[in-house]
N, C-alpha and C positions, 0 to 999 in steps of 0.2 A: 554512298554508305548509307544513310540515315534515312535516303527514299525507297532505296529496298527495301531496310527494315519494315518501316511503316505499309511499305503495299504488300508486303508479307504479313502482317498483322491484321490489314482488311480483309485480304483473302481469307483467312482463317477465320475470321468475325462472319463471313459471307457464308462460309461451306458450315459454320457450326448453326447460324438460324435455317439452312435452307435443309440440315440433316434434321432439328428439333423440329421442322413447321411438316417436313414429309414424316418423320416418326410420328408427330402429333396425329397428321391425317388416316395414317393407315391405322394406328392404334385406332382411332376414334371409328373407322370403318369396320374393324375387327369386332369391337365390342356391338355393336347395329346388328353385326351377321350373329354373332352369338348369343343377342336376346333375343332374334328373331326365330334362332333354331331351338332356344328352348321355350318359345310360346309354340312351335309345332311340335317338339316333343311333348308338352302336356297335353296339347289337344287331340292330338293324335293317339288312342290307344294301341298297346300291343298288341299285335294278331298271331293268333296260328299262321302258319306257313300255307298249309293247307288250303285257310280261307282268303289269301290276300287278293286282293282285286286289281285294276289297272287305275294307278291315283298313286296319291300319297301314303308309303305303307311305313310303319312301326315293327320291326320284330327283333327276337334275340333267339340265339342256339349258337350252336358248337361249329366252329371254322375248321372247314376239311376243303380238299381240293386234291388235283393231282398236278406234281411239279412245283412242290412249293419253293422259294427263294429262298437262301440259306444268309443269314445278317452276317457283315460283315466283320463285327467284334465276337460277341455270343457263338455265333454259328449254328443256331435255333433256326429247325424249319419254320418259315412263316411267308404272308401275303402282302406285306407290309414290313418294312425298317426303312429309318432315319436314323444317322449315327453320325456324330460332330466328334471332333476332339479340337480344343484351342489349348494356346503358351497365355503365361501373365507376362507382358513386357510392361513394364515400367505400372500405371495403372489399368491398362486396358490389355482386355481381352483380345487374342488375334487368332484368326481362325489357321488352322492345320488343315484337317482334311474335310470333307463334307460327302456323305454317301446316302442315296435314297432309293428306294424303287417299289413297284406295286403290281402286283396280279391279281387276275382275276380268281374270286374262289366261289364255294357254296358256304350257304350257312344251313346248318340242318338243326331243327328244334324236335324230332320227333315225330313230329305229324307230315312231314314233306321236308324239302330243302330248296331253294333257290339260290340261281347264280347271282353274284354283286360284281359289277363291273367298275373297281374303285377307283377311275380316275377323276380327280377334280373334288374328291372327297375331303373333310375333312374330318382327321385323326385325334383321338384322344385314346390312347393305345399305351399297353405295358410299357415300363419302363424296365426294359431287363437288363440294364447295368448303367449304375452312376458311378464316377468314380473321379478323383484328384489325387495328383501328387507332386510334392517339392517344399523347401521350407516355409513358403512366404504362406502357403496354401493347409498344409497338412495333409497327412494323408489318409486317404477312407474308401472305401468302395462297400456301395450296394449292389446286388446282384438280385434277380428276381426267385426268390425260393422254390417255387414250381418248375425251375429248370432243372434243378437237380445237380445244379454245377460249383462245384467248391468255388471259396472266393480266391482270384486271382492273387499272386504277390507283387509287391512292387516293382520287382523285375522282370515280372510275365508285363505286368501293365504298360511298363517299358516299352517290351517288346512290341504289344497292341499298339502303339502311339505309332511306332517304326515301321506298323506294316504296309503294306500298300493293299489299302481296300479297296480299290478298283479290280482286286481279284479277291472275289468273297473266299473265304475259306471250305471244305469239304465240311460237309454235315458232323456234326458228332455221332460218332459210330457208336450204334447200337443195336442192329440187327445181326442176328446170328453169331451174338456171341453167347457162350456156354454157359454162364451162369450169372448171378444178380453181383457178385464181387466182381467179376471180368469185364461187368459194366460199368462197374463203380470205379475201377481200376482206368480204366480208357477213360472216361471222363475226368479225373485227376488229370489224365497226362495231356489234356485238350489245351490248358492254359500254359506246357512248357513251351518256352521262346523257342525251342529248336522248330516247334510244330510251327509256326508263324513266318511265312511268308516276309520278307522283307525289302520292299522295293526301292532300286536305287532313287527315285524320284522323291520317296518321302524320308529316305533315310538321314536322321536329324541326329545331332548332337545335343543329348537331354543333359540340361544341367547348363546353357546359355542363358533360361528363362526363371523366374521366380516360382511357376509353377506350373503345371498341366490338368488337364480336366477331359475326361470321355464319356458322353451319353449316347444311349442305344434305346431307341424304343423301337419297340415289333406289335406286329399282329399277329401271333403267334399259334401255328397248328395244332387244332384242337382243342384250344383254348376257345370262352364265349364272347360273345358281344351282341352288342346292340346295331341293327340299320336303320336309321332312318332318310328316307329318299323315294324316288320315282319309281314304281314298277311297272314295265309294259313290256309287251311281247318282243322278243326276238326274231327277226324273219329265218335266220340261218339255221334256228332249232324247232323241230317241229312235233317235238314227241310230250305233247299233254303240258301239265303241270311244269316240267322243265324247262318249257319255252318261255317263262316269266324270265328277268331280268332286271334288276334292281340298280337302279345308277341315278345321276344328277339329270332332274328335268331340266327341260328347256323354257319353262314359265317358271315353276318353282324348284328354286335354287338351292334349297336346305339338300345337303348331303352328307349324313354325319355318320359317323363310322367309330364306336367308343368301348370300352371294357365296360363302363359304367350300364346300370341298369336303374329305370324307371325313376322312382324320385332322384334317386343319385345323380343321374345323369340331366335332367332339369334343373337342378339344383346347381350345377357344375358349370353348366353352360350358361344359367342367369350369374352367376356369381362372376365368371371371366367375360361377361359381357360388361357387368358394372365396373368393372377393374380397368377395362380398355378404354371405356366412355368415358372414366375418370381420368386415366394417364393420358391420353389421348389430349383434351385441351389443356393439361398443365404441360405439356410439352411445348404446345402450339405458344402457349403464353412464355415459357422460359426462353425460345428463340426472340420473341419479341422485346421481352427484357435484356436479354443479349446486344440485341439491335440497338436499342436505346443506352444501353449504356455505353456502348462503345462508338458514339457517334458525339 
């Protein structure tokens, strides 16, 4: 029996060391990546879309396009979303659901527009909703005011937690409504639990954990964003300026899509890089210390 306990403790130590070391290397890599992106953002000036040429470009404009995605939590039209829900069990947060998707879109700055293929892009976009509920964590909810949605209640947040995010909600009804009052009424109904489809797979008893939290980030249709990436010609498009597409390059890997602009974008990338590079070695040292004191 003692041997089994010691073996289990040894396995736990090894797992802890491996996790710390892996996380440290990952954060260090992300730090280098963000610092490199900050240097590219500072070096390449923002260019009107009508003047962009093949190579690295830096543009800013409104997000638009056909057939946007619908985010699974707030139901906003978007071209990228990343949503997650977690529960607090003991001292650790454990994942309940994760959903993310992206789709090609255009950026229009008034001079012209250009297609963006967001595959392999690094996103820094709007947090459309961030909420938590539970006795141990308190109840709070922040929703992006530009969405025009009322803040959901605790009951409505619980319904969202139980919803099957693999089946995105239908878009918020807005077209064809007879008046502003009718549109506001439709948005208020949006958070009603009966309007949220609850899937069997993710139907959970809320009360068994100390707390829950939900986060959703979106590249919202109609909002503005910066794009730093490689511009080249899409051979499938033959209509002048629209033949350009911005994507991740084969030689220059920097590809950032952000709701920040100019100096704000550079500062945020630089700050993230410094923090990640500091956290990486700290985690690696933590793993070494765990191994040292356990042997």
